[in-house]
Each structure stands twice: as structure tokens, then as C-alpha cells.
C-alpha atoms as one frame of an Amber mdcrd trajectory, in Angstrom:
protein
   0.169   0.074   0.004   1.294   3.595  -0.655   1.786   6.299   1.954   0.020
   9.977   1.319   1.446  13.105   2.340  -1.248  15.866   3.024  -0.146  19.315
   4.535  -1.632  22.684   4.623   1.199  25.531   4.805   0.928  29.260   4.210
   3.959  30.981   1.889   4.356  34.700   2.894   4.568  36.785   6.130   5.229
  34.141   8.833   6.207  34.508  12.304   9.320  33.021  12.721  12.292  33.349
  16.078   9.811  36.272  17.430   9.563  38.540  13.812   7.695  38.550  11.053
   9.729  37.359   7.797   8.538  36.772   4.057   8.980  32.945   3.331   8.744
  32.112  -0.057   7.762  28.605   0.550   6.093  27.480   4.152   7.436  25.742
   6.672   4.858  23.007   6.908   5.645  22.355   2.883   9.355  22.239   3.403
   8.570  19.107   5.743   6.275  17.047   3.725   8.186  17.985   1.021  11.194
  16.260   2.811   8.854  13.181   3.583   7.883  12.689   0.265  11.430  12.336
  -0.385  12.384  10.000   2.473   9.272   7.659   2.185   8.440   7.939  -1.914
   4.927   8.769  -1.125   2.548  10.981  -3.116   1.893  14.610  -1.979  -1.265
  16.924  -1.542  -1.172  19.881  -0.582  -4.701  21.259   1.044  -5.494  24.718
  -0.286  -8.996  26.550   0.976 -10.827  28.360  -1.429 -10.102  31.546  -0.026
  -6.934  32.080   1.321  -5.830  33.765   4.343  -4.372  37.405   4.021  -0.760
  37.513   2.898  -0.718  39.994   6.104   0.442  37.706   9.314  -1.631  39.994
  11.652  -4.720  40.223   9.219  -4.040  36.030   9.083  -3.834  35.114  12.290
  -6.881  37.513  13.513  -8.757  35.377  10.337  -7.840  32.340  11.374  -8.677
  32.544  14.977 -12.175  33.793  13.706 -12.690  30.919  11.732 -11.434  28.069
  15.108 -13.433  30.675  16.783 -16.694  29.741  14.846 -16.190  26.366  14.161
 -15.491  27.654  10.239 -15.372  24.866   7.896 -13.244  26.664   4.507 -14.204
  25.522   1.306 -11.380  23.278   0.071  -9.727  23.950  -3.653  -9.827  20.118
  -3.959  -9.384  17.394  -2.353  -7.777  13.868  -3.687 -10.055  11.012  -5.415
  -9.664   8.573  -2.953  -7.693   7.296   0.298  -8.453   3.690  -1.142  -4.834
   3.274  -1.819  -3.179   4.433   0.968  -2.694   2.869   4.568  -0.204   5.747
   5.843  -1.363   8.920   5.939   0.992  12.007   6.995  -1.050  14.890   7.968
   0.704  17.924   7.976   0.134  21.514   9.097   1.049  24.765  10.855  -0.084
  25.004  15.041  -3.058  27.519  14.843  -4.252  28.468  18.158  -3.044  25.250
  19.731  -4.705  22.899  16.911  -4.556  22.515  13.026  -6.470  24.992  11.134
 -10.091  25.017  10.093  -9.179  24.182   6.360  -7.840  20.763   7.760 -10.529
  20.128   9.818 -12.552  20.755   6.370  -9.994  17.973   4.769 -10.172  15.239
   7.496 -14.282  15.251   7.744 -14.577  14.981   3.859 -13.385  11.330   4.392
 -13.322   7.894   6.354  -9.768   7.686   8.049 -11.202   3.816   9.579  -8.313
   1.529   9.324  -5.917   3.723   8.151  -2.736   5.148  10.296  -2.362   8.966
  10.303   1.360   9.503  11.254   0.883  14.091  12.262   3.086  16.725  11.621
   3.229  20.420  12.832   5.549  23.281  12.278   5.509  25.958  15.363   7.181
  28.913  16.819   6.741  26.785  20.568   3.760  25.585  20.901   4.397  22.181
  20.035   1.594  20.061  19.066  -0.991  21.769  20.902  -4.512  19.393  21.196
  -4.036  18.909  17.755  -3.602  15.159  18.234  -6.353  14.262  20.244  -8.499
  17.033  17.907  -7.386  14.437  15.175  -8.327  11.074  16.595 -11.932  12.501
  17.683 -12.333  13.724  13.577 -10.900  10.066  12.368 -12.759   7.668  14.086
 -11.486   4.370  13.369  -7.865   5.368  12.424  -4.631   4.539  14.058  -3.355
   7.928  15.509   0.255   8.015  16.394   2.672   9.842  18.268   2.971  13.413
  16.329   6.294  15.276  14.969   6.501  18.554  16.617   9.155  20.737  14.124
  10.479  24.345  15.163   9.590  26.162  12.082  12.426  28.531  12.131  14.841
  25.280  11.863  12.878  23.100   9.405  15.634  23.323   7.202  17.259  21.463
   9.376  14.973  19.070  10.435  15.432  16.040   7.851  17.422  13.663  10.628
  14.356  13.999  13.211  12.256  13.544  10.458  14.174  10.318   9.027  13.768
   9.444  12.867  10.008   9.657  13.378   9.267   8.038   9.970
């Protein structure tokens, strides 16, 4: 059976080591591509139909508002099926202590019964938050393994940690 690396990532203005920096590629995408190299798995990027603001402060306000109203943003696309995959690597930045609402949308779209989910997140100090327990609640019947928290500012040096975790 094949492996799928599904991720949500945001390029542009991001909080990195206490400062706002413009990232040409989001930290979670960098980690997801490392995983693809190590596993040979397929890659799928979760993209909301309506993007968050490019401005960091506006983006975090939008993300917090989505969380408060328990939004399920519409996505641009989904994989046709997850039937051919037994392991799903699920990547996301830690947004307000959990997964971004677009990831909730993605997870609610599929039945993960019998699938193994390996969550990984990028963060600037908040670790996995409650994302693992939220994923377990959403994906009944799945085996949700211990996640990997990657400090976003150090993602380019994370390959050894990712390889060990895989």
C-alpha cells in the first residue's frame, strides 16, 4: 500500500523566531517535501478556496475568527480517493493550539477507518498543542500515532528528526 503526505502550509509573512519574515515556501511544505523524499509517498496540498491574508497579523485574526466560529472553509480540491493509502502523513502549522480549520474540512471529507495517521506540525514554540486529540476525535477508526512537532525556524535542519520519526 502507498503512503500519502497531506499538508496545509502558508508562505508569505510568517512569525519566525520572534520576527515577521517573508517565506517563499511555508515551513510545513518544506517538511512535507522532505517526507516525500524519504518515503516516496504521494503529496497533496490542502488549499482553501479563499486564502488567508498575506499580512501576518490579518492572517492570524482570520484564523482565530475561523476557529471561534468552528468554520469549515471550502477547499479547492480533494484527492479522488484514499483507498490506495494505508498511511497518511498529515502536516499543518499549529494554529491556536490545534489544526487549521481547512484541515478540519479535509479530515471530515473522508473515512479514515483502518488508516494510520502520522501527524506533524510546524510551530514557533507551541508544539503539537491539542491537535493529536482533535485528529483522533475527527478520524474515528483510524490509528493516530504520536506526532512530530518541528520548530518552524529550524525546519531546514529537520531532516534527521523527520527520518527518525518516520
